[in-house]
N, C-alpha and C positions, 0 to 999 in steps of 0.2 A: 477552564477550571484549574484550580491549584490544589496541591496536597502539601501537608507538612512532613518534615523529616520523620516525626514520630508516627504518623499514619503509615508511611512507607515501611518503617521498621516493623510495625505490628503486622502488616500484610506479609512481610518477608519472614515472619516467625521470630522476630527479634524485638519483642516489646521492651520498651525502656531503653532502647539503644539508638536513638536518633543520630548520634554522632557517627555511628558506623555507616549510615546512609550518606552522610556528608563526605566521609572518607571515600566511600565507593564512587560517588559522583565525581569527586576530585580526581580519582585515579582512572576514570573512564577515558579511553583513547578518543581524541578529538574527531576521528573519522567515523566513530560510531554514532549513528543518528538516534539520539536519546533525548526525550523532552525534559532535560535537566532544568530548564528555566521555569518549569511549572512547580518546582519544589521550593517552598519557603518555610520560614520558621513558625513556631506555634503562636507567635505574637502577630503574625500576618506581615512580617517584614522579610526583605531580602537579606540573607545572612552575609553576603559578600561586603567587603569594606566600601563605603561610599565613594572613596577616591579611586577605586579600581575601575578600569575599563569594563571588566566583567559585570560589575554592578549595573552600569549603564546599559550594557547589552541585555542583561536579564530583564531589566525594567522595560526596555523598549520592545523586546519580544513579547512580554506579557501584555503591554499596552496595545500592540499590534493585534493581539488575539481578543481584545475587548475588555481586558482586566483594567479596572480603574483604580487609581491610587488616591488616597486622601493623605496628602503629605507624602510620607514614605511607607505608608501602610495600606494593605489590602484588607477588605472586609471578608473575613473567613465565613461569616454567616451568609454572605452573598455568593462568594466565588469558590468555596471549598468543595471538592469533589464529594458528593454525598455518599457514594458507595464506600469510600475509604473512611469517611467520618464515623461510620458505624463499625468499621473493622476493629 
């Protein structure tokens, strides 16, 4: 399952602040085991630049977990974490 930056922000008590989630994920130490790859944008896309190695890493991690892409997009209707969708 995936969650959007906005969903995580709402659960964290920061509604309307999805960028703060992005900043926090970016600042997380690499040795911290956090499922960062499961956070995507509200359009169902990976927010990292296509040409970055991190984009490819995130996409491959999601695909390894069974998330299917149509082009560069994930179906939020199918893969979005339902508990967070209502948050």
